[in-house]
C-alpha positions, -999 to +999 in steps of 0.1 A: +281+853+333+254+828+343+255+792+332+227+780+311+210+749+324+203+723+298+166+713+292+160+676+293+132+656+276+124+624+294+105+602+270+089+570+284+077+543+261+053+519+277+025+494+270+007+509+300+002+474+316+024+477+346+012+508+364+031+501+396+064+503+377+053+535+360+044+550+394+079+540+408+096+556+378+076+588+382+083+589+419+120+585+412+120+614+387+102+636+412+130+629+438+157+642+415+173+675+423+175+684+386+142+701+377+147+715+342+129+688+323+097+677+306+081+642+308+065+627+278+049+593+283+039+574+251+016+545+260-004+519+242-031+519+269-041+531+304-036+568+296-061+579+322-045+560+350-010+573+340-023+609+339-038+603+374-004+590+387+013+621+374-012+643+390-010+625+423+028+631+424+024+668+413+042+661+380+033+677+347+034+649+321+024+649+285+007+615+282+000+602+247-022+572+244-017+559+209-039+529+210-013+511+188-001+477+199+033+486+182+060+496+207+082+512+180+054+533+166+043+544+200+079+553+210+084+573+178+052+593+184+065+601+219+098+613+206+082+635+180+059+651+206+088+659+230+106+693+228 
């Protein structure tokens, strides 16, 4: 009987202002040995730059640029869009 590997949703809530921190986070995720996950990034701004960072690292990320300057609302949208 084979073990079932849990599927993990990584939901990142960000203002999108500190792109170097987001890149470090994405790089850290990429280095992990566990690969059964999805990445959802809910951002208030800089969605294009965040998508580009994901692409450069070879990560498939669902980037949601809400345009809201409301961290709670942005985070809730990210959670609702994750699996």
